[in-house]
VOBA-1610 file (N, C-alpha, C; in pm, whole numbers, padded with zeros to 5 digits, always signed):
BEGIN
Unk+09800+10765+07823Unk+09758+10735+07679Unk+09877+10752+07550Unk+09935+10838+07525Unk+10019+10812+07464Unk+10159+10889+07532Unk+10256+10778+07544Unk+10373+10848+07575Unk+10542+10884+07493Unk+10589+10964+07505Unk+10682+10909+07423Unk+10821+10956+07467Unk+10932+10904+07438Unk+11010+10916+07538Unk+11157+10888+07431Unk+11251+11017+07443Unk+11348+11067+07382Unk+11373+10998+07246Unk+11276+11045+07191Unk+11268+11035+07017Unk+11300+11130+06918Unk+11397+11006+06832Unk+11444+11097+06744Unk+11420+11057+06684Unk+11451+11120+06476Unk+11440+11076+06389Unk+11552+11163+06251Unk+11634+11032+06225Unk+11744+11129+06143Unk+11735+11051+06015Unk+11713+11137+05866Unk+11760+11058+05758Unk+11904+11032+05736Unk+11903+10993+05635Unk+12016+10970+05549Unk+11984+11012+05392Unk+12027+11139+05408Unk+12045+11204+05221Unk+12194+11227+05166Unk+12169+11195+05059Unk+12296+11220+04959Unk+12416+11187+05093Unk+12428+11089+05133Unk+12545+11047+05233Unk+12519+11146+05337Unk+12438+11287+05352Unk+12416+11335+05486Unk+12321+11316+05588Unk+12333+11330+05722Unk+12243+11335+05828Unk+12172+11454+05833Unk+12015+11402+05791Unk+11931+11524+05839Unk+11842+11518+05957Unk+11854+11560+06056Unk+11800+11580+06194Unk+11639+11621+06177Unk+11561+11491+06150Unk+11408+11579+06196Unk+11283+11578+06362Unk+11358+11517+06411Unk+11338+11546+06563Unk+11450+11485+06604Unk+11444+11568+06721Unk+11549+11514+06843Unk+11516+11511+06986Unk+11480+11407+07017Unk+11536+11416+07189Unk+11356+11464+07262Unk+11244+11417+07184Unk+11119+11461+07266Unk+11080+11356+07340Unk+11006+11437+07442Unk+10960+11386+07515Unk+10791+11421+07546Unk+10697+11398+07526Unk+10595+11400+07523Unk+10496+11347+07593Unk+10388+11379+07661Unk+10311+11294+07716Unk+10133+11342+07741Unk+10077+11256+07621Unk+09958+11284+07617Unk+09814+11209+07676Unk+09772+11262+07743Unk+09644+11176+07887Unk+09529+11162+07776Unk+09475+11081+07850Unk+09374+11007+07773Unk+09228+11088+07773Unk+09161+11102+07656Unk+09096+11242+07660Unk+09143+11392+07613Unk+09284+11364+07578Unk+09324+11478+07539Unk+09271+11567+07430Unk+09280+11705+07366Unk+09300+11710+07250Unk+09452+11826+07254Unk+09516+11731+07159Unk+09671+11779+07216Unk+09750+11824+07077Unk+09754+11968+07064Unk+09799+12015+06983Unk+09965+12031+06952Unk+10018+11990+06862Unk+10171+12015+06818Unk+10186+12104+06714Unk+10248+12207+06739Unk+10249+12300+06612Unk+10402+12364+06614Unk+10409+12383+06454Unk+10533+12461+06439Unk+10517+12467+06301Unk+10649+12533+06262Unk+10626+12604+06081Unk+10683+12500+05996Unk+10653+12507+05865Unk+10688+12386+05805Unk+10868+12414+05794Unk+10866+12262+05857Unk+11014+12217+05831Unk+11058+12166+05947Unk+10958+12217+06045Unk+10972+12178+06221Unk+11014+12041+06271Unk+10958+11945+06220Unk+10953+11816+06236Unk+10822+11730+06277Unk+10727+11788+06234Unk+10560+11801+06286Unk+10523+11634+06191Unk+10539+11640+06072Unk+10500+11559+06006Unk+10548+11394+06062Unk+10734+11447+06071Unk+10822+11320+06059Unk+10766+11283+06246Unk+10730+11382+06303Unk+10698+11306+06481Unk+10556+11226+06441Unk+10424+11256+06343Unk+10339+11216+06359Unk+10341+11074+06286Unk+10439+11061+06176Unk+10493+10900+06122Unk+10562+10842+06211Unk+10619+10882+06338Unk+10683+10795+06412Unk+10579+10775+06527Unk+10458+10812+06543Unk+10367+10777+06651Unk+10303+10714+06587Unk+10282+10674+06471Unk+10193+10539+06424Unk+10260+10493+06365Unk+10427+10485+06341Unk+10476+10381+06284Unk+10516+10348+06169Unk+10444+10455+06099Unk+10459+10446+05931Unk+10660+10480+05971Unk+10697+10541+06023Unk+10833+10542+06013Unk+10880+10506+06126Unk+11000+10461+06125Unk+11050+10387+06244Unk+11163+10482+06299Unk+11110+10562+06427Unk+11244+10615+06508Unk+11396+10562+06509Unk+11425+10669+06454Unk+11597+10632+06497Unk+11657+10596+06673Unk+11563+10646+06737Unk+11625+10634+06883Unk+11499+10665+06947Unk+11475+10633+07046Unk+11333+10625+07105Unk+11239+10566+07180Unk+11124+10560+07235Unk+11041+10480+07231Unk+10862+10571+07216Unk+10747+10497+07191Unk+10614+10524+07163Unk+10548+10425+07186Unk+10487+10468+07350Unk+10382+10402+07423Unk+10258+10445+07394Unk+10207+10411+07332Unk+10011+10368+07348Unk+09951+10332+07414Unk+09892+10365+07462Unk+09809+10287+07523Unk+09855+10141+07602Unk+09973+10205+07680Unk+10041+10048+07760Unk+10098+09985+07655Unk+10112+10000+07516Unk+10183+09861+07439Unk+10308+09981+07388Unk+10402+09978+07355Unk+10522+09976+07316Unk+10531+09936+07178Unk+10511+10044+07088Unk+10522+10060+06925Unk+10641+10025+06863Unk+10761+10079+06924Unk+10873+10048+06869Unk+10928+09909+06891Unk+10845+09836+06959Unk+10877+09719+06994Unk+10818+09619+06907Unk+10746+09635+06817Unk+10643+09603+06772Unk+10695+09558+06628Unk+10662+09484+06504Unk+10668+09411+06415Unk+10523+09338+06337Unk+10528+09364+06195Unk+10413+09262+06133Unk+10282+09235+06179Unk+10182+09144+06231Unk+10082+09149+06206Unk+10090+09181+06379Unk+10158+09193+06461Unk+10157+09253+06594Unk+10123+09420+06573Unk+10241+09527+06494Unk+10206+09627+06515Unk+10086+09679+06396Unk+10029+09594+06323Unk+09940+09588+06205Unk+09798+09596+06298Unk+09826+09494+06419Unk+09704+09525+06498Unk+09692+09626+06597Unk+09793+09680+06664Unk+09824+09799+06712Unk+09764+09926+06651Unk+09769+09954+06531Unk+09764+10059+06444Unk+09613+10043+06404Unk+09558+09968+06425Unk+09428+09963+06395Unk+09363+10061+06540Unk+09433+10076+06642Unk+09375+10182+06746Unk+09384+10308+06694Unk+09468+10335+06606Unk+09529+10463+06599Unk+09439+10458+06439Unk+09338+10607+06405Unk+09315+10655+06314Unk+09383+10780+06269Unk+09343+10790+06129Unk+09475+10943+06070Unk+09371+10989+05961Unk+09364+11163+05986Unk+09274+11232+05917Unk+09430+11280+05834Unk+09425+11323+05701Unk+09485+11418+05621Unk+09504+11521+05568Unk+09563+11614+05567Unk+09558+11755+05495Unk+09483+11703+05359Unk+09488+11617+05281Unk+09443+11598+05125Unk+09333+11517+05100Unk+09316+11470+05222Unk+09152+11361+05228Unk+09198+11243+05248Unk+09280+11162+05079Unk+09346+11078+05066Unk+09255+10958+05047Unk+09127+11001+05003Unk+08964+10918+04958Unk+09028+10872+04808Unk+08979+10738+04794Unk+08983+10663+04692Unk+08879+10731+04610Unk+08917+10774+04463Unk+08840+10842+04400Unk+08724+10768+04291Unk+08775+10640+04260Unk+08685+10518+04222Unk+08582+10445+04335Unk+08580+10504+04431Unk+08510+10454+04575Unk+08435+10547+04610Unk+08280+10501+04638Unk+08177+10611+04676Unk+08203+10652+04836Unk+08130+10786+04860Unk+08134+10762+05015Unk+08137+10674+05129Unk+08005+10603+05086Unk+08023+10455+05159Unk+08150+10361+05177Unk+08202+10347+05028Unk+08284+10258+05004Unk+08391+10319+05034Unk+08458+10429+05060Unk+08531+10469+05134Unk+08543+10432+05290Unk+08423+10477+05364Unk+08428+10449+05503Unk+08468+10279+05517Unk+08349+10222+05440Unk+08397+10058+05444Unk+08479+09982+05424Unk+08592+10071+05357Unk+08714+10003+05333Unk+08809+09946+05436Unk+08855+10026+05571Unk+08921+09950+05641Unk+08845+09897+05754Unk+08746+09858+05732Unk+08611+09738+05768Unk+08600+09612+05694Unk+08612+09640+05568Unk+08646+09505+05521Unk+08828+09493+05527Unk+08866+09545+05499Unk+09038+09474+05563Unk+09075+09374+05671Unk+08987+09452+05774Unk+08939+09391+05923Unk+08873+09236+05902Unk+08801+09191+05797Unk+08709+09104+05821Unk+08587+09109+05834Unk+08548+09223+05843Unk+08397+09236+05919Unk+08278+09186+05821Unk+08160+09112+05828Unk+08086+09087+05716Unk+07969+09220+05698Unk+07899+09137+05600Unk+07844+09273+05517Unk+07721+09347+05594Unk+07683+09284+05686Unk+07593+09329+05763Unk+07679+09423+05828Unk+07714+09374+05934Unk+07852+09490+06023Unk+07888+09605+05973Unk+07943+09555+05803Unk+07975+09674+05771Unk+07892+09807+05732Unk+07778+09756+05709Unk+07618+09826+05667Unk+07643+09921+05804Unk+07578+09852+05895Unk+07528+09916+06005Unk+07617+10051+06049Unk+07790+09984+06050Unk+07934+10054+06093Unk+07898+10197+06026Unk+07911+10186+05879Unk+07900+10299+05804Unk+07800+10375+05784Unk+07675+10352+05786Unk+07539+10414+05831Unk+07555+10498+05954Unk+07586+10444+06028Unk+07606+10495+06165Unk+07720+10619+06183Unk+07752+10579+06086Unk+07943+10687+06084Unk+07894+10814+05999Unk+07799+10780+05884Unk+07764+10881+05797Unk+07687+10941+05908Unk+07567+10942+05942Unk+07496+10991+06012Unk+07607+11123+06144Unk+07686+11058+06204Unk+07809+11098+06299Unk+07815+11236+06211Unk+07863+11220+06075Unk+07919+11326+05991Unk+07836+11401+05904Unk+07721+11369+05959Unk+07622+11473+05916Unk+07601+11446+05682Unk+07637+11316+05687Unk+07689+11288+05524Unk+07595+11190+05474Unk+07454+11119+05546Unk+07406+11024+05501Unk+07347+11039+05411Unk+07347+11181+05327Unk+07270+11153+05176Unk+07371+11135+05067Unk+07499+11160+05150Unk+07602+11161+05008Unk+07669+11051+05032Unk+07592+10899+05109Unk+07652+10776+05083Unk+07689+10726+04936Unk+07662+10726+04827Unk+07668+10693+04698Unk+07696+10779+04607Unk+07768+10876+04684Unk+07841+10994+04606Unk+07989+10940+04577Unk+08040+11010+04465Unk+08177+11013+04433Unk+08250+11096+04498Unk+08388+11115+04574Unk+08439+11237+04616Unk+08478+11354+04536Unk+08483+11295+04360Unk+08508+11384+04290Unk+08395+11519+04309Unk+08250+11488+04371Unk+08129+11595+04363Unk+08117+11632+04501Unk+08227+11613+04615Unk+08193+11661+04751Unk+08272+11770+04762Unk+08239+11895+04792Unk+08335+12002+04861Unk+08449+11926+04960Unk+08526+12069+04960Unk+08623+12008+05064Unk+08608+11951+05213Unk+08491+12027+05257Unk+08429+11990+05386Unk+08373+11876+05395Unk+08268+11829+05284Unk+08260+11720+05307Unk+08329+11598+05295Unk+08431+11609+05201Unk+08556+11500+05182Unk+08636+11490+05304Unk+08652+11614+05361Unk+08722+11586+05562Unk+08647+11513+05631Unk+08491+11514+05574Unk+08366+11461+05677Unk+08413+11308+05658Unk+08438+11263+05535Unk+08446+11117+05481Unk+08585+11065+05549Unk+08696+11140+05536Unk+08806+11128+05601Unk+08783+11062+05761Unk+08724+11182+05822Unk+08721+11171+05947Unk+08660+11040+06001Unk+08504+11022+05895Unk+08476+10893+05941Unk+08491+10781+05929Unk+08564+10734+05784Unk+08688+10634+05782Unk+08791+10623+05866Unk+08851+10714+05972Unk+08918+10688+06038Unk+08873+10665+06160Unk+08752+10685+06193Unk+08739+10624+06295Unk+08620+10478+06273Unk+08616+10443+06186Unk+08555+10317+06142Unk+08603+10245+06218Unk+08737+10229+06251Unk+08799+10073+06361Unk+08793+10107+06520Unk+08712+10240+06549Unk+08696+10255+06681Unk+08779+10287+06778Unk+08894+10357+06708Unk+09016+10417+06780Unk+09057+10464+06896Unk+09110+10461+06998Unk+09132+10503+07126Unk+09199+10632+07084Unk+09278+10657+06944Unk+09407+10785+06935Unk+09330+10785+06779Unk+09320+10929+06758Unk+09277+11001+06632Unk+09403+11113+06599Unk+09478+11076+06525Unk+09580+11174+06452Unk+09556+11254+06355Unk+09541+11421+06409Unk+09497+11495+06269Unk+09616+11569+06180Unk+09658+11539+06135Unk+09769+11624+06024Unk+09774+11696+05907Unk+09736+11820+06008Unk+09738+11919+05880Unk+09575+11925+05887Unk+09515+11885+05936Unk+09337+11853+05859Unk+09286+11924+05804Unk+09250+12054+05845Unk+09181+12152+05834Unk+09304+12267+05734Unk+09402+12303+05687Unk+09471+12379+05641Unk+09452+12373+05475Unk+09333+12229+05450Unk+09348+12296+05320Unk+09201+12373+05279Unk+09121+12360+05370Unk+08958+12476+05423Unk+09000+12551+05407Unk+08859+12606+05365Unk+08851+12753+05386Unk+08815+12783+05574Unk+08782+12947+05629Unk+08777+12943+05743Unk+08623+12910+05800Unk+08527+12912+05731Unk+08386+12860+05808Unk+08420+12736+05816Unk+08441+12673+05710Unk+08445+12524+05679Unk+08530+12454+05775Unk+08671+12556+05792Unk+08757+12528+05932Unk+08680+12476+06027Unk+08609+12565+06084Unk+08561+12618+06211Unk+08459+12494+06199Unk+08370+12464+06132Unk+08279+12323+06117Unk+08337+12210+06160Unk+08476+12183+06091Unk+08532+12047+06106Unk+08644+12104+06242Unk+08639+12115+06292Unk+08702+12155+06412Unk+08624+12132+06516Unk+08465+12220+06481Unk+08380+12170+06579Unk+08301+12032+06590Unk+08345+11969+06492Unk+08271+11807+06457Unk+08376+11739+06534Unk+08523+11779+06499Unk+08641+11707+06572Unk+08634+11727+06751Unk+08573+11867+06805Unk+08567+11847+06955Unk+08490+11764+07000Unk+08360+11753+06873Unk+08230+11672+06927Unk+08254+11523+06939Unk+08373+11466+06875Unk+08417+11339+06840Unk+08503+11277+06969Unk+08539+11423+07039Unk+08653+11388+07097Unk+08583+11338+07254Unk+08421+11455+07292Unk+08365+11459+07350Unk+08245+11292+07407Unk+08152+11299+07282Unk+08118+11154+07268Unk+08167+11040+07259Unk+08286+11038+07211Unk+08366+10905+07183Unk+08433+10877+07290Unk+08486+10996+07321Unk+08648+10982+07488Unk+08761+10950+07347Unk+08752+10992+07250Unk+08871+10945+07153Unk+08995+11054+07160Unk+09108+11045+07219Unk+09238+11167+07202Unk+09303+11181+07092Unk+09300+11335+07092Unk+09312+11357+06911Unk+09444+11442+06975Unk+09539+11382+06871Unk+09696+11481+06851Unk+09652+11536+06723Unk+09606+11696+06740Unk+09650+11785+06581Unk+09805+11831+06556Unk+09789+11815+06433Unk+09951+11837+06352Unk+09891+11948+06352Unk+09898+12057+06349Unk+09884+12229+06267Unk+10011+12290+06263Unk+10042+12388+06204Unk+10143+12552+06201Unk+10036+12635+06227Unk+09902+12615+06262Unk+09803+12728+06264Unk+09786+12743+06419Unk+09819+12872+06504Unk+09774+12868+06652Unk+09611+12864+06686Unk+09587+12976+06549Unk+09442+12953+06587Unk+09353+12817+06599Unk+09427+12726+06548Unk+09317+12565+06542Unk+09382+12532+06688Unk+09478+12563+06740Unk+09519+12533+06878Unk+09450+12565+06997Unk+09400+12699+06997Unk+09373+12796+07036Unk+09191+12774+07071Unk+09137+12680+06952Unk+08993+12677+06939Unk+08955+12525+06986Unk+09017+12432+06965Unk+09023+12326+07073Unk+09117+12302+07092Unk+09229+12315+07122Unk+09336+12216+07211Unk+09314+12230+07360Unk+09357+12085+07429Unk+09368+12175+07582Unk+09479+12170+07642Unk+09600+12118+07520Unk+09692+12144+07568Unk+09789+12100+07450Unk+09954+12181+07417Unk+09989+12216+07289Unk+10126+12215+07365Unk+10247+12200+07252Unk+10352+12139+07226Unk+10379+12249+07110Unk+10474+12322+07104Unk+10575+12427+07046Unk+10657+12348+06971Unk+10686+12317+06815Unk+10803+12230+06742Unk+10890+12302+06680Unk+10996+12330+06745Unk+11097+12427+06630Unk+11216+12355+06610Unk+11287+12328+06427Unk+11382+12311+06429Unk+11415+12119+06512Unk+11273+12030+06502Unk+11300+11914+06547Unk+11296+11900+06689Unk+11289+12020+06781Unk+11268+12018+06957Unk+11121+12067+06978Unk+11093+12059+07129Unk+10997+12106+07184Unk+11060+12269+07268Unk+11024+12344+07202Unk+11036+12444+07271Unk+10984+12504+07392Unk+10851+12481+07398Unk+10724+12511+07534Unk+10644+12396+07462Unk+10575+12372+07599Unk+10466+12292+07632Unk+10398+12326+07753Unk+10254+12253+07750Unk+10182+12288+07869Unk+10055+12301+07844Unk+09935+12324+07943Unk+09797+12334+07948Unk+09815+12468+07799Unk+09710+12450+07715Unk+09699+12538+07647Unk+09700+12747+07669Unk+09614+12713+07764Unk+09654+12901+07796Unk+09734+12911+07869Unk+09809+12842+07955Unk+09960+12889+07996Unk+10022+12894+07972Unk+10057+12778+07822Unk+10130+12883+07696Unk+10122+12991+07643Unk+10011+13028+07663Unk+09957+13156+07604Unk+09957+13288+07685Unk+09990+13207+07842Unk+09996+13339+07912Unk+10107+13360+08016Unk+10175+13249+07983Unk+10285+13277+08054Unk+10428+13353+08011Unk+10530+13410+08100Unk+10640+13449+08038Unk+10694+13374+07912Unk+10688+13457+07787Unk+10778+13428+07660Unk+10895+13432+07680Unk+10958+13351+07563Unk+11077+13372+07568Unk+11115+13429+07368Unk+11203+13413+07306Unk+11251+13518+07196Unk+11211+13408+07093Unk+11219+13288+07162Unk+11205+13162+07072Unk+11042+13142+07028Unk+10989+13162+07140Unk+10801+13138+07112Unk+10755+13226+07093Unk+10800+13371+07083Unk+10689+13543+07030Unk+10648+13517+06942Unk+10718+13430+06830Unk+10666+13485+06702Unk+10518+13360+06691Unk+10541+13287+06757Unk+10453+13186+06775Unk+10373+13231+06836Unk+10322+13304+06916Unk+10218+13346+07039Unk+10177+13490+06970Unk+10279+13536+06890Unk+10181+13645+06852Unk+10229+13809+06890Unk+10336+13795+06989Unk+10391+13925+07042Unk+10467+13961+06955Unk+10452+14114+07023Unk+10622+14194+06962Unk+10580+14297+07026Unk+10696+14376+07067Unk+10732+14523+07137Unk+10825+14588+07086Unk+10725+14748+07067Unk+10813+14829+06970Unk+10934+14842+07073Unk+11047+14926+07019Unk+11177+14928+07047Unk+11175+15084+07012Unk+11105+15149+06988Unk+11104+15300+06984Unk+11174+15337+07093Unk+11273+15443+07050Unk+11368+15551+07157Unk+11255+15617+07219Unk+11156+15654+07150Unk+11075+15772+07212Unk+11041+15728+07348Unk+11005+15571+07386Unk+10984+15511+07503Unk+11070+15539+07623Unk+11216+15557+07551Unk+11296+15560+07707Unk+11256+15629+07824Unk+11293+15577+07946Unk+11274+15646+08076Unk+11140+15588+08088Unk+11068+15535+08013Unk+10956+15514+08089Unk+10952+15346+08110Unk+10817+15302+08195Unk+10809+15181+08219Unk+10700+15084+08150Unk+10786+14993+08057Unk+10667+14929+07960Unk+10641+14792+08025Unk+10502+14738+08057Unk+10431+14615+08107Unk+10385+14563+08012Unk+10382+14466+08035Unk+10279+14357+07927Unk+10198+14292+08015Unk+10060+14331+08007Unk+09944+14257+08107Unk+09888+14177+08048Unk+09876+14063+08105Unk+09777+13922+08055Unk+09625+13903+08110Unk+09525+13918+08080Unk+09380+13966+08163Unk+09329+13780+08132Unk+09321+13726+08235Unk+09279+13561+08228Unk+09146+13576+08290Unk+08995+13471+08221Unk+08928+13454+08271Unk+08830+13605+08305Unk+08803+13603+08405Unk+08678+13738+08481Unk+08803+13847+08432Unk+08887+13862+08498Unk+08988+13981+08484Unk+08964+14015+08348Unk+08961+13950+08215Unk+08977+13978+08041Unk+08833+14100+08052Unk+08734+14072+08141Unk+08600+14137+08142Unk+08562+14236+08204Unk+08727+14278+08311Unk+08680+14381+08350Unk+08694+14536+08329Unk+08669+14641+08372Unk+08774+14824+08348Unk+08876+14813+08470Unk+09000+14709+08462Unk+09081+14699+08559Unk+09152+14812+08483Unk+09219+14876+08404Unk+09273+14960+08335Unk+09252+15102+08333Unk+09106+15126+08343Unk+09063+15244+08455Unk+09056+15281+08567Unk+09047+15108+08641Unk+09071+15166+08768Unk+09253+15178+08810Unk+09346+15111+08737Unk+09447+15161+08800Unk+09470+15333+08767Unk+09402+15379+08640Unk+09452+15516+08646Unk+09403+15575+08720Unk+09232+15554+08790Unk+09183+15635+08910Unk+09244+15610+09027Unk+09303+15474+09057Unk+09347+15462+09174Unk+09493+15535+09196Unk+09594+15548+09085Unk+09697+15559+09086Unk+09730+15690+09063Unk+09629+15758+08999Unk+09628+15888+08961Unk+09754+15928+08839Unk+09763+15848+08744Unk+09860+15843+08710Unk+09835+15789+08509Unk+09866+15851+08441Unk+09874+15825+08309Unk+09893+15680+08231Unk+09834+15633+08132Unk+09887+15466+08113Unk+09833+15518+07919Unk+09967+15515+07917Unk+09995+15460+07736Unk+09932+15348+07709Unk+09844+15312+07594Unk+09838+15226+07543Unk+09888+15193+07429Unk+09989+15116+07407Unk+10059+15068+07284Unk+10010+14965+07214Unk+09950+14855+07241Unk+09889+14736+07163Unk+09812+14647+07233Unk+09729+14580+07179Unk+09616+14514+07248Unk+09560+14405+07205Unk+09472+14327+07246Unk+09439+14209+07188Unk+09327+14130+07291Unk+09201+14116+07257Unk+09132+13988+07296Unk+09068+13887+07253Unk+09161+13779+07308Unk+09066+13661+07179Unk+09026+13530+07295Unk+08980+13448+07251Unk+08928+13331+07322Unk+08979+13204+07321Unk+09002+13136+07413Unk+09083+13024+07403Unk+09018+12934+07503Unk+08975+12770+07408Unk+08878+12691+07452Unk+08781+12747+07528Unk+08725+12883+07525Unk+08596+12894+07547Unk+08629+12967+07710Unk+08766+13028+07713Unk+08817+13091+07797Unk+08901+13247+07722Unk+08831+13360+07828Unk+08888+13492+07747Unk+08982+13523+07796Unk+09049+13541+07699Unk+09220+13594+07713Unk+09291+13757+07658Unk+09292+13869+07736Unk+09293+14005+07712Unk+09457+14025+07702Unk+09570+14051+07621Unk+09644+14103+07622Unk+09695+14237+07592Unk+09723+14378+07722Unk+09790+14450+07612Unk+09934+14497+07691Unk+09980+14584+07586Unk+10129+14648+07628Unk+10113+14770+07669Unk+10139+14797+07757Unk+10103+14952+07830Unk+10220+15021+07877Unk+10219+15134+07931Unk+10314+15273+07938Unk+10318+15340+08044Unk+10417+15326+08189Unk+10394+15368+08253Unk+10514+15516+08290Unk+10473+15643+08340Unk+10576+15701+08398Unk+10719+15649+08497Unk+10832+15669+08416Unk+10977+15597+08483Unk+10959+15639+08636Unk+10906+15672+08665Unk+10892+15628+08858Unk+10891+15493+08879Unk+10990+15476+08958Unk+10968+15313+09038Unk+10862+15297+09178Unk+10810+15405+09219Unk+10768+15375+09304Unk+10582+15330+09267Unk+10582+15427+09184Unk+10465+15398+09078Unk+10441+15269+08982Unk+10568+15216+08990Unk+10621+15123+08894Unk+10540+14967+08998Unk+10620+15050+09115Unk+10558+14916+09243Unk+10444+14903+09301Unk+10346+15049+09252Unk+10191+15062+09315Unk+10142+15005+09206Unk+10146+15002+09051Unk+10103+14959+09000Unk+10094+14800+08973Unk+10211+14732+08984Unk+10215+14591+09012Unk+10140+14516+09107Unk+10133+14591+09202Unk+10075+14534+09335Unk+09948+14589+09303Unk+09894+14647+09241Unk+09760+14680+09201Unk+09674+14587+09108Unk+09782+14541+09051Unk+09756+14500+08878Unk+09734+14293+08964Unk+09840+14280+09023Unk+09837+14190+09116Unk+09714+14141+09178Unk+09700+14218+09251Unk+09527+14193+09359Unk+09405+14164+09267Unk+09422+14217+09132Unk+09321+14244+09075Unk+09315+14096+08973Unk+09441+14031+09022Unk+09446+13861+08907Unk+09462+13921+08767Unk+09554+14035+08759Unk+09586+14036+08619Unk+09807+14004+08611Unk+09829+13944+08522Unk+10002+13885+08506Unk+10069+14001+08442Unk+10164+14062+08532Unk+10242+14222+08452Unk+10342+14175+08426Unk+10407+14170+08299Unk+10576+14112+08325Unk+10651+14281+08238Unk+10732+14322+08334Unk+10806+14464+08330Unk+10904+14417+08158Unk+10892+14531+08071Unk+10952+14487+07983Unk+11093+14548+07941Unk+11170+14484+07917Unk+11319+14559+07921Unk+11318+14673+07759
//
């Protein structure tokens, strides 16, 4: 659906080169909700602007639905861009236009007649649950309502891809949850592929089936969201995943394990079984349980006695129960 190959973007500022993104390779399948996450300055905005060709990449190609956008210009590029919808952080609504007129704007640019526009806009207003706000101006809308208008406008041309650039970062937690639910429903009902640009891992956990972590213009981890959150983490990704390990010298001589409980194992009393079966004391240092894509995921950092035989038996027991265990240094 979207294939990015060796993509780089370098800006010239004050006779100096600033590398925004470098050697990006990415593949988004049709129907994905693909999260691209990174801190401020990681290159997320440059990447999304290259995907829809608002920015010209310095090197590399962007292929969307079989069409190489980097080879197009003029009318051909404008035509292909209509297949890519965009949702913005700050909504980007026309303040002098009503909700209806904001959604109708891209349809008028496309040359649709009045009857076609009327039918399409009313249908979209129903989809985003704003039918009663058709004649209201943006100044009289809440943040969540403004973003719903933005989503309806982005869907006006029936795009195959929807780019969501920090689309919930200006919203409160309750409204964010509602907007994410709407995006998930749009993905399912319309079959639209979503690329979600965000600095919030909670957004990725809530709706993205795949994720790439961007740092300093490069991808440092990618894959199925649940796998990225459960695989052994490097120092580079730990601050995104939210893991930390105590280095307290009082723990020296003991074995520390990071345990990851997925699916059914996250809901079972496996640790108490370990204590009973091995007759060993287990010290819990930290732990959490959360849901990723309706999939329960639990993480614990525990401490066992330093005996190597106990460690081997514990690892065997945990593996048999479907728990991933990593020995921490």
